[in-house]
Backbone bond lengths (Angstrom), bond angles and torsions (degrees), N, CA, C in turn:
res aa  C-N    CA-C-N  psi(-1)  N-CA   C-N-CA  omega(-1)  CA-C   N-CA-C  phi
1 M - - - 1.465 - - 1.517 109.94 -
2 D 1.310 117.78 137.92 1.455 122.68 179.16 1.525 109.39 -78.36
3 T 1.353 115.82 114.24 1.463 120.10 -177.79 1.525 111.87 -95.01
4 N 1.331 117.24 1.07 1.462 119.74 179.31 1.524 110.85 -68.90
5 K 1.323 115.00 141.22 1.450 120.03 170.76 1.520 108.53 -92.66
6 G 1.334 115.85 -178.84 1.456 118.53 -179.30 1.514 110.34 93.19
7 R 1.324 115.24 -173.98 1.462 119.68 -176.60 1.517 110.27 -124.88
8 M 1.314 115.96 171.87 1.456 122.42 178.04 1.522 108.86 -113.13
9 T 1.324 117.00 142.27 1.454 120.65 174.02 1.524 109.06 -80.15
10 K 1.321 115.90 172.65 1.471 120.23 178.29 1.517 111.53 -64.69
11 D 1.342 117.34 -18.92 1.468 121.89 177.65 1.520 112.13 -89.86
12 G 1.329 116.91 4.61 1.457 120.45 179.09 1.514 114.32 80.53
13 I 1.323 117.42 18.23 1.460 122.09 -179.38 1.527 108.69 -95.40
14 R 1.326 116.13 126.70 1.462 119.80 -179.27 1.527 110.78 -73.83
15 I 1.326 115.49 139.12 1.457 122.63 172.75 1.529 106.85 -105.63
16 Y 1.316 116.27 113.13 1.463 121.30 -178.07 1.529 110.96 -85.26
17 E 1.324 115.18 164.52 1.450 121.78 -178.16 1.530 110.27 -91.54
18 P 1.346 118.12 160.40 1.476 120.75 -178.46 1.521 113.94 -54.16
19 A 1.324 117.89 -37.75 1.466 120.37 -178.97 1.524 112.30 -65.43
20 D 1.325 117.80 -22.38 1.458 121.52 -177.73 1.525 112.65 -71.61
21 F 1.321 116.59 -20.38 1.470 119.63 178.94 1.529 110.87 -60.94
22 D 1.325 117.65 -34.16 1.465 120.34 -179.29 1.528 111.33 -64.34
23 G 1.331 116.59 -42.74 1.457 119.96 178.75 1.515 112.30 -62.90
24 M 1.336 116.18 -41.75 1.460 119.90 178.69 1.524 111.61 -67.45
25 A 1.328 116.08 -36.40 1.461 119.95 179.75 1.531 111.22 -64.66
26 K 1.332 117.13 -38.76 1.466 120.39 179.66 1.528 110.99 -67.72
27 A 1.321 116.38 -43.94 1.464 119.99 178.93 1.519 110.85 -65.31
28 G 1.320 116.15 -43.82 1.460 119.86 179.56 1.511 112.53 -64.62
29 A 1.337 116.58 -37.93 1.469 120.23 -179.84 1.518 111.40 -64.26
30 L 1.332 117.12 -38.17 1.464 118.89 178.74 1.527 110.66 -67.78
31 A 1.320 117.65 -44.92 1.467 119.92 178.63 1.529 110.55 -58.93
32 A 1.332 116.49 -42.18 1.465 120.35 179.94 1.518 111.25 -67.50
33 M 1.338 117.72 -38.39 1.455 120.89 178.93 1.532 111.13 -63.50
34 I 1.329 116.21 -40.53 1.465 119.89 178.23 1.527 110.51 -61.83
35 L 1.324 116.79 -42.03 1.468 118.80 178.19 1.526 111.52 -68.27
36 D 1.325 117.69 -29.90 1.466 119.93 172.45 1.529 110.40 -63.47
37 E 1.328 116.21 -47.42 1.464 121.25 -173.33 1.530 112.15 -69.10
38 I 1.315 117.47 -30.32 1.464 119.56 -178.49 1.526 111.65 -76.14
39 A 1.329 117.04 -16.69 1.471 120.51 -173.73 1.524 112.48 -55.35
40 G 1.318 117.36 -41.93 1.459 120.49 -177.15 1.513 114.00 -69.49
41 H 1.312 117.35 -11.92 1.468 121.47 -179.25 1.530 112.10 -96.94
42 V 1.331 117.26 -5.30 1.468 120.40 -179.70 1.522 108.09 -85.80
43 T 1.318 115.23 93.52 1.462 121.54 -175.90 1.529 109.57 -139.56
44 P 1.326 117.43 156.12 1.467 119.12 173.41 1.527 110.11 -56.91
45 G 1.327 116.07 138.14 1.461 121.36 -178.09 1.511 113.96 95.99
46 Q 1.336 117.15 -17.17 1.455 121.64 177.82 1.528 109.92 -78.16
47 T 1.326 117.70 148.86 1.458 120.36 175.13 1.524 110.14 -99.03
48 T 1.310 115.90 152.71 1.464 119.74 177.03 1.524 110.36 -67.10
49 G 1.328 117.24 -29.84 1.457 120.21 177.38 1.517 112.35 -65.22
50 E 1.329 117.49 -39.60 1.461 120.25 177.62 1.522 111.03 -67.70
51 L 1.315 117.63 -38.14 1.469 119.97 174.99 1.523 110.41 -58.96
52 D 1.322 116.31 -43.03 1.465 119.73 179.78 1.528 111.02 -66.93
53 R 1.334 117.55 -37.36 1.472 119.94 178.11 1.520 110.14 -61.54
54 L 1.319 116.86 -42.87 1.461 120.76 178.72 1.527 111.11 -63.54
55 I 1.330 116.59 -42.22 1.470 120.77 179.15 1.528 110.12 -63.81
56 T 1.324 116.50 -43.11 1.471 120.74 178.29 1.521 110.38 -57.15
57 Q 1.334 116.58 -42.88 1.462 121.07 179.54 1.521 111.55 -66.37
58 M 1.338 116.55 -39.53 1.463 120.01 178.95 1.530 111.49 -62.47
59 V 1.318 116.41 -41.28 1.466 120.34 178.74 1.524 109.57 -62.12
60 A 1.332 116.32 -45.66 1.462 120.60 -179.44 1.526 111.19 -63.99
61 D 1.347 116.28 -43.75 1.463 120.57 -178.49 1.529 111.44 -61.88
62 A 1.342 116.68 -29.01 1.463 120.94 -179.87 1.527 112.19 -82.67
63 G 1.331 116.78 -3.73 1.455 120.20 -177.88 1.515 113.36 72.41
64 A 1.321 116.18 21.41 1.467 121.69 -178.82 1.524 109.88 -102.20
65 I 1.314 115.82 -177.80 1.461 123.04 179.80 1.524 108.23 -122.76
66 S 1.323 116.82 137.24 1.459 120.15 172.03 1.521 108.98 -77.04
67 A 1.327 116.26 128.74 1.466 120.31 178.95 1.519 112.25 -76.67
68 T 1.329 117.13 -19.00 1.464 119.46 -172.67 1.523 113.42 -95.61
69 I 1.344 117.87 -25.32 1.464 119.01 178.69 1.525 108.69 -68.73
70 G 1.324 115.74 116.68 1.456 121.42 -177.53 1.509 114.12 92.38
71 Y 1.345 117.98 -6.96 1.460 120.80 -179.89 1.528 109.44 -74.82
72 K 1.329 116.56 112.89 1.475 122.79 -178.64 1.524 111.34 52.18
73 G 1.341 115.59 33.51 1.454 120.74 177.79 1.514 115.41 87.93
74 Y 1.323 117.89 -2.96 1.471 120.91 179.83 1.530 108.91 -68.50
75 Q 1.335 117.35 144.22 1.466 120.29 -171.44 1.524 113.90 -123.05
76 H 1.336 117.54 25.33 1.461 120.16 -177.08 1.523 110.66 -133.37
77 A 1.336 115.17 156.02 1.467 120.77 -179.62 1.514 112.44 -86.84
78 S 1.317 117.08 -1.23 1.465 120.98 179.77 1.516 109.54 -149.27
79 C 1.326 115.33 160.40 1.461 122.50 163.23 1.522 106.21 -109.59
80 I 1.322 117.03 133.59 1.464 121.39 -178.60 1.524 107.95 -127.14
81 S 1.319 115.66 112.21 1.464 122.47 -170.50 1.526 109.33 -114.74
82 V 1.328 116.51 114.28 1.467 122.86 -170.97 1.530 110.90 -105.50
83 N 1.330 116.11 129.99 1.463 124.59 172.06 1.530 113.06 58.81
84 H 1.325 119.24 -102.51 1.471 120.06 -176.14 1.525 112.02 -90.02
85 V 1.341 117.60 5.15 1.463 119.85 172.60 1.525 107.63 -78.37
86 V 1.324 116.68 124.73 1.459 122.23 -174.87 1.519 110.89 -79.47
87 C 1.330 116.50 -46.41 1.465 121.36 -179.34 1.512 109.59 -166.62
88 H 1.334 115.89 167.62 1.467 124.44 174.66 1.519 113.19 62.42
89 G 1.350 116.96 29.09 1.446 120.22 174.55 1.532 110.63 -66.27
90 I 1.325 116.71 133.39 1.465 121.82 -176.65 1.526 109.72 -89.38
91 P 1.336 118.71 124.55 1.471 120.49 177.65 1.529 110.63 -62.37
92 G 1.335 115.28 147.26 1.465 119.34 -178.49 1.515 111.76 -173.78
93 D 1.332 115.65 -138.38 1.462 121.49 -173.91 1.523 113.54 -85.93
94 K 1.323 118.02 -1.92 1.466 119.95 -177.26 1.522 110.61 -60.50
95 V 1.328 115.57 127.81 1.464 122.17 179.04 1.524 109.03 -96.33
96 L 1.320 116.21 128.58 1.462 120.13 179.35 1.516 110.43 -71.76
97 K 1.329 115.22 138.60 1.464 122.16 176.44 1.522 109.88 -107.94
98 D 1.324 116.16 158.84 1.452 120.54 177.25 1.529 109.72 -58.37
99 G 1.315 115.87 128.17 1.457 120.83 179.71 1.508 114.46 96.34
100 D 1.336 117.83 -8.99 1.461 119.58 176.57 1.527 109.95 -65.08
101 I 1.325 116.01 140.92 1.470 120.82 170.22 1.519 107.54 -111.16
102 L 1.324 116.76 146.97 1.447 119.68 -176.86 1.518 111.30 -150.32
103 N 1.325 114.09 146.40 1.456 121.70 172.61 1.518 108.29 -103.09
104 I 1.324 116.72 132.70 1.458 121.83 173.69 1.518 107.67 -115.81
105 D 1.331 114.98 125.84 1.467 123.06 -173.92 1.529 108.18 -118.88
106 V 1.331 116.55 124.77 1.466 121.73 -177.52 1.525 109.13 -131.29
107 T 1.325 116.31 137.19 1.461 121.79 172.08 1.522 109.02 -130.73
108 V 1.324 116.02 126.20 1.464 121.61 179.62 1.528 109.75 -120.02
109 I 1.317 114.73 158.28 1.461 121.28 175.24 1.526 107.81 -115.84
110 V 1.330 116.38 122.45 1.462 123.06 179.28 1.524 108.00 -125.62
111 D 1.318 115.96 115.95 1.474 121.19 -179.38 1.532 111.64 52.68
112 G 1.326 115.67 35.38 1.465 120.61 177.11 1.510 115.46 89.14
113 W 1.336 117.09 -7.01 1.466 121.04 -179.91 1.528 110.41 -99.79
114 Y 1.334 115.75 144.62 1.463 121.65 -176.30 1.529 110.97 -100.65
115 G 1.333 115.95 127.16 1.453 121.97 173.93 1.517 109.51 -111.73
116 D 1.310 118.23 118.71 1.468 123.64 -170.18 1.519 108.85 -129.09
117 T 1.337 116.52 122.34 1.465 119.95 -178.99 1.523 110.02 -157.08
118 S 1.322 115.62 153.72 1.463 120.26 173.03 1.513 108.61 -146.86
119 R 1.317 114.28 157.57 1.463 119.09 177.97 1.518 109.93 -154.17
120 M 1.328 115.42 168.81 1.460 122.13 -178.35 1.526 111.75 -92.82
121 Y 1.318 114.24 149.26 1.472 123.29 175.63 1.524 108.64 -134.63
122 V 1.319 115.69 159.82 1.458 121.89 176.28 1.520 108.48 -126.27
123 A 1.319 116.75 130.26 1.464 121.46 173.97 1.526 107.94 -89.49
124 G 1.332 116.70 109.08 1.465 120.39 179.91 1.508 112.74 75.35
125 S 1.323 116.71 -136.64 1.465 121.98 -178.57 1.521 109.74 -81.86
126 V 1.322 115.93 164.95 1.455 119.88 -177.09 1.517 110.02 -131.00
127 S 1.332 116.15 140.36 1.458 120.23 177.33 1.518 109.47 -74.21
128 R 1.314 116.71 158.62 1.463 120.95 -179.80 1.524 111.00 -62.72
129 K 1.340 117.58 -40.40 1.461 118.52 -177.89 1.528 110.75 -68.19
130 A 1.327 117.61 -36.84 1.464 119.79 178.03 1.524 110.72 -68.91
131 E 1.318 116.28 -39.98 1.468 120.51 178.35 1.531 110.24 -62.12
132 R 1.315 115.89 -41.97 1.460 120.14 179.55 1.525 110.60 -64.56
133 L 1.325 117.23 -41.73 1.461 120.59 177.61 1.529 110.99 -60.52
134 I 1.308 117.43 -45.01 1.466 121.74 179.41 1.526 110.10 -62.16
135 D 1.338 115.99 -44.85 1.468 119.55 -179.72 1.533 111.40 -60.86
136 V 1.329 116.85 -45.16 1.464 120.83 -177.99 1.526 110.32 -66.72
137 T 1.322 117.23 -39.76 1.462 120.56 -179.07 1.524 110.79 -65.25
138 H 1.323 116.44 -44.04 1.471 120.00 177.90 1.523 110.52 -62.42
139 A 1.321 116.61 -45.54 1.465 120.03 -179.68 1.524 110.97 -63.74
140 A 1.342 116.99 -36.78 1.467 120.47 178.94 1.530 110.60 -63.97
141 L 1.331 116.40 -41.84 1.466 119.22 176.10 1.522 110.71 -58.44
142 M 1.325 116.39 -46.16 1.458 119.60 -177.02 1.531 111.54 -67.63
143 K 1.336 117.50 -31.69 1.473 120.29 173.20 1.525 110.14 -63.01
144 G 1.344 115.94 -41.43 1.457 119.49 178.03 1.513 112.10 -64.61
145 I 1.326 116.32 -41.67 1.459 120.41 179.35 1.530 110.72 -64.89
146 A 1.315 116.81 -37.28 1.472 120.06 178.86 1.528 111.44 -62.76
147 A 1.329 116.67 -27.00 1.471 120.77 179.42 1.525 112.42 -86.21
148 A 1.327 116.98 -4.73 1.468 121.33 -176.30 1.518 110.16 -88.48
149 K 1.330 115.59 90.54 1.456 120.91 -179.79 1.523 108.92 -153.70
150 P 1.332 117.33 156.26 1.465 120.23 -176.81 1.525 111.92 -55.59
151 G 1.322 114.99 138.76 1.459 120.69 178.96 1.510 113.47 95.00
152 N 1.338 117.43 -26.97 1.457 120.36 172.07 1.524 109.24 -77.23
153 T 1.321 115.89 173.89 1.465 120.70 179.10 1.522 110.40 -117.01
154 F 1.336 114.96 166.32 1.458 118.61 174.95 1.524 110.67 -64.49
155 G 1.323 117.10 -28.57 1.459 119.61 174.56 1.514 112.75 -63.36
156 D 1.344 117.10 -31.10 1.465 120.62 176.74 1.526 110.73 -64.92
157 I 1.334 116.83 -38.39 1.464 120.76 178.09 1.525 109.98 -64.25
158 G 1.332 116.18 -51.15 1.458 120.12 -179.30 1.514 112.88 -61.61
159 H 1.332 116.45 -40.64 1.461 119.97 -179.90 1.524 111.43 -63.98
160 A 1.335 116.90 -41.14 1.463 119.98 -179.45 1.525 111.01 -61.83
161 I 1.327 116.03 -41.32 1.468 120.76 179.78 1.522 110.61 -68.04
162 Q 1.321 116.23 -49.46 1.465 120.89 -177.61 1.520 111.67 -61.81
163 A 1.320 116.91 -46.11 1.463 120.02 -177.37 1.520 110.85 -61.00
164 Y 1.328 116.56 -41.30 1.469 119.36 -178.66 1.535 110.69 -68.51
165 A 1.325 116.88 -48.18 1.468 119.47 -178.00 1.525 111.46 -61.59
166 E 1.322 116.45 -44.85 1.463 119.34 -177.13 1.525 112.01 -71.72
167 S 1.331 117.14 -24.68 1.474 118.84 175.14 1.520 111.22 -66.82
168 H 1.332 116.60 -19.19 1.470 122.02 176.61 1.522 111.28 -103.83
169 R 1.323 116.12 18.39 1.460 123.46 176.32 1.529 112.43 59.60
170 M 1.302 115.53 36.43 1.459 122.15 173.14 1.528 108.05 -117.18
171 S 1.332 116.74 167.89 1.462 120.16 -174.85 1.521 110.98 -121.01
172 V 1.327 114.77 151.95 1.462 122.42 179.19 1.529 109.29 -99.72
173 V 1.320 116.56 127.36 1.460 121.15 176.14 1.528 109.68 -65.03
174 R 1.326 116.08 131.80 1.468 121.85 -179.56 1.524 112.93 -97.05
175 D 1.320 117.35 -18.41 1.462 121.08 -168.41 1.526 114.19 -80.66
176 F 1.330 117.39 -11.13 1.463 121.46 -179.52 1.523 108.54 -136.69
177 C 1.325 115.83 154.72 1.453 118.85 -174.14 1.523 110.25 -148.73
178 G 1.336 115.24 171.77 1.447 120.65 171.55 1.518 110.00 -77.41
179 H 1.328 115.59 178.98 1.465 119.64 -171.64 1.520 110.82 -157.95
180 G 1.318 114.82 157.82 1.444 119.62 170.87 1.512 110.59 -69.01
181 L 1.327 116.08 153.84 1.463 121.52 175.21 1.522 108.01 -157.52
182 G 1.308 115.46 177.53 1.458 121.61 -178.16 1.509 107.21 164.03
183 R 1.343 116.66 -103.03 1.460 121.18 171.12 1.523 111.33 -92.54
184 V 1.312 116.12 9.34 1.463 123.48 173.13 1.525 107.80 -133.14
185 F 1.337 115.40 157.59 1.467 121.19 -176.26 1.529 110.35 -74.95
186 H 1.324 116.28 -47.53 1.464 121.09 -177.62 1.520 109.44 -132.97
187 A 1.317 116.21 131.40 1.459 122.55 -179.62 1.522 108.10 -152.47
188 P 1.330 117.85 166.60 1.463 118.94 171.97 1.526 110.30 -58.21
189 P 1.328 117.73 146.68 1.467 127.77 8.35 1.526 111.72 -95.73
190 N 1.342 115.34 167.25 1.456 120.16 162.50 1.527 107.37 -79.91
191 V 1.309 116.42 124.46 1.468 121.21 -177.11 1.532 108.03 -100.96
192 L 1.331 115.59 97.41 1.458 120.63 -178.39 1.526 109.83 -76.52
193 H 1.325 115.58 146.67 1.469 120.83 -178.68 1.524 111.60 -101.55
194 Y 1.311 115.53 23.07 1.457 123.76 175.83 1.521 106.35 -151.95
195 G 1.306 117.40 165.74 1.458 118.65 176.46 1.519 112.71 143.14
196 R 1.329 114.57 -176.43 1.454 121.19 -178.22 1.521 110.07 -100.84
197 A 1.320 115.28 136.50 1.464 120.33 177.28 1.518 110.08 -58.41
198 G 1.321 116.60 143.00 1.452 121.38 176.23 1.512 115.04 83.64
199 T 1.324 118.46 1.44 1.459 121.41 -179.57 1.530 110.15 -105.95
200 G 1.322 115.31 163.66 1.458 120.22 177.24 1.518 112.62 86.66
201 A 1.326 115.27 -179.48 1.459 121.30 -178.47 1.525 110.95 -63.83
202 V 1.327 115.74 148.02 1.465 121.62 178.03 1.527 109.17 -82.64
203 L 1.328 115.57 135.59 1.463 121.39 -179.95 1.523 110.33 -72.56
204 E 1.340 115.50 137.01 1.455 121.67 178.81 1.522 109.94 -130.24
205 E 1.322 115.32 150.33 1.455 120.42 175.47 1.528 109.72 -56.45
206 G 1.340 115.89 132.90 1.454 120.93 179.45 1.516 114.48 101.32
207 M 1.334 118.62 -4.00 1.466 120.43 174.21 1.534 109.44 -79.16
208 F 1.335 116.47 136.15 1.469 123.03 175.75 1.530 108.00 -117.64
209 F 1.340 116.77 132.23 1.461 119.72 178.02 1.525 110.50 -163.84
210 T 1.314 115.36 168.82 1.462 120.76 175.53 1.522 109.56 -100.57
211 I 1.311 114.67 150.35 1.473 122.97 167.30 1.517 104.73 -122.38
212 E 1.327 118.55 122.53 1.468 120.51 -169.58 1.528 112.60 -149.06
213 P 1.325 117.18 61.55 1.464 119.40 -175.23 1.522 113.49 -61.83
214 M 1.330 114.78 139.39 1.462 123.30 171.21 1.522 106.89 -109.58
215 I 1.313 115.52 121.70 1.463 121.65 -175.23 1.527 109.04 -118.72
216 N 1.338 116.01 133.64 1.462 121.34 -179.46 1.522 111.22 -110.45
217 L 1.330 115.38 146.65 1.464 119.60 172.97 1.523 110.79 -70.65
218 G 1.319 116.63 -28.66 1.459 121.37 179.96 1.510 111.63 -104.28
219 R 1.321 115.19 -135.53 1.451 120.94 -178.27 1.533 111.54 -79.31
220 P 1.340 118.26 163.26 1.461 120.08 -174.93 1.527 115.52 -82.48
221 E 1.336 118.00 -12.61 1.463 119.54 -172.29 1.532 111.81 -67.96
222 T 1.335 114.00 144.01 1.469 120.90 178.26 1.521 109.96 -127.58
223 K 1.307 115.68 167.32 1.467 121.28 169.16 1.524 108.38 -142.97
224 V 1.324 115.99 150.27 1.459 121.71 179.36 1.525 108.16 -99.83
225 L 1.333 116.24 132.02 1.460 121.47 -176.33 1.531 111.02 -75.03
226 A 1.322 115.36 176.07 1.463 121.52 -173.75 1.524 113.28 -63.37
227 D 1.348 117.92 -17.69 1.467 119.56 178.50 1.532 112.48 -75.16
228 D 1.334 116.29 -4.31 1.471 123.87 178.58 1.524 113.84 69.33
229 W 1.325 117.49 10.85 1.469 121.28 177.55 1.523 111.99 -124.06
230 T 1.332 116.41 -53.82 1.461 121.45 -169.32 1.520 111.63 -68.27
231 A 1.337 116.14 119.78 1.466 121.31 176.69 1.525 108.81 -104.91
232 V 1.319 116.80 132.54 1.459 122.30 -178.10 1.523 109.91 -127.36
233 T 1.328 115.67 160.58 1.456 119.89 173.91 1.531 108.72 -72.43
234 R 1.320 116.19 135.65 1.465 119.42 -178.53 1.536 111.66 -64.64
235 D 1.326 116.18 -32.57 1.470 118.80 -177.92 1.525 112.37 -94.06
236 K 1.344 117.77 8.90 1.467 124.33 177.94 1.537 113.03 66.14
237 S 1.326 116.81 15.64 1.464 119.37 177.35 1.526 109.85 -74.43
238 L 1.331 115.91 157.65 1.458 121.21 178.89 1.528 110.35 -65.36
239 S 1.339 115.29 147.74 1.458 121.89 177.99 1.523 109.06 -133.11
240 A 1.321 116.00 148.42 1.465 121.01 178.01 1.516 109.20 -137.34
241 Q 1.336 116.03 157.67 1.457 121.38 -179.74 1.522 110.02 -152.51
242 F 1.318 115.70 141.88 1.463 122.79 167.82 1.520 107.39 -130.00
243 E 1.340 116.09 146.59 1.460 120.19 -178.34 1.520 111.12 -140.30
244 H 1.314 115.34 131.90 1.461 122.40 169.90 1.527 108.90 -123.27
245 S 1.324 115.59 149.49 1.460 122.18 166.40 1.523 107.61 -96.87
246 V 1.317 116.80 134.23 1.470 120.81 -175.49 1.525 110.48 -133.75
247 G 1.325 114.71 159.45 1.458 121.70 173.21 1.520 109.12 -130.07
248 I 1.314 116.78 132.69 1.462 120.47 -178.74 1.526 109.33 -74.49
249 T 1.329 115.46 128.68 1.461 122.89 179.54 1.532 109.17 -105.73
250 A 1.326 115.76 -173.45 1.467 119.75 -177.47 1.519 112.20 -64.18
251 D 1.343 117.25 -30.16 1.464 119.22 -175.33 1.524 114.37 -132.24
252 G 1.317 117.76 13.35 1.460 120.63 179.93 1.510 109.75 175.58
253 C 1.338 116.53 -130.18 1.457 118.94 175.18 1.514 110.29 -148.84
254 E 1.315 114.95 153.49 1.462 122.71 174.37 1.519 108.16 -100.34
255 I 1.337 116.86 129.94 1.458 121.13 174.86 1.524 107.55 -89.06
256 F 1.323 117.03 118.19 1.454 121.37 -176.61 1.525 112.53 -82.56
257 T 1.328 117.48 -16.54 1.464 121.14 -169.17 1.529 112.62 -117.16
258 T 1.323 117.02 31.14 1.460 121.35 177.62 1.536 109.89 -62.80
259 S 1.313 117.15 137.83 1.464 121.81 -179.94 1.521 110.92 -67.97
260 P 1.353 118.96 122.95 1.464 120.35 178.02 1.524 113.30 -59.37
261 K 1.352 116.56 -32.74 1.460 120.95 -176.68 1.529 113.13 -100.14
262 G 1.323 116.62 8.32 1.452 119.33 -179.49 1.519 113.76 69.42
263 L 1.347 116.70 31.03 1.450 121.05 -175.01 1.528 113.84 -106.74
264 F 1.339 116.58 14.08 1.468 118.52 -175.44 1.512 111.67 -59.41
265 H 1.327 116.81 -40.71 1.467 121.13 174.17 1.527 107.33 -97.14
266 P 1.335 119.64 127.70 1.467 119.72 -177.15 1.524 111.58 -64.86
267 T 1.298 115.31 147.31 1.470 120.51 176.28 1.519 108.41 -95.82
268 Y 1.316 115.24 156.26 1.452 120.03 -175.15 1.525 110.18 -119.84
269 P 1.344 116.73 150.14 1.467 118.97 176.87 1.523 111.63 -63.87
270 A 1.293 115.08 147.72 1.478 120.13 -179.19 1.522 109.89 -66.84
């Protein structure tokens, strides 16, 4: 039985109530805190499996539930996507090398609410082209978030992201998108990171969803490896991603997954 309150739009998008923002904020804050805490462990010589073990422990220590362990058979508390891996990288024996860039994606459940966020990290030093990709991807996400307000459309969000990324001669991945969430992991709408302004469903106060653009230095095409999870760029170009969970407010949106320590965008050595 659906225990959610609120109403559904004609597009099947749930409109949550004002009190629900608190639940999403708590879940998002924990997911963001975990990504803050893992930052110091992202170093050359570290394995992605050890990073996931630490994240699993952090979720347990917080008394929360990992949304990804057991999801469609997945057995990890994070996805860790390195270099040309676009998303859904499986943690394991891979050892990080100096200069590797990686996205770590975590979703937790707190009191029934889902907090979903990902961000980029750098192991050691970073090349100029990788740094530029990370900067453009982060800025593209924030352009999309700036377009997330009542009266705008989901096409406005996608257009803002696409226009910015392509103005820097980078490409937007089409094969994966953001999604609605709340008391469920994935729900309508599909939040595309490309598109035409003024198209798609109209944003309303009380909508909860993720914005999570994946930007490639090369072409946008991807392929999924034989493990049925790991998506990579077909041309082996570097890929980056940032993700926030947001809720539409009366005059804009609330970001539920803001970094408590201000570490959402990685810092670089002088």
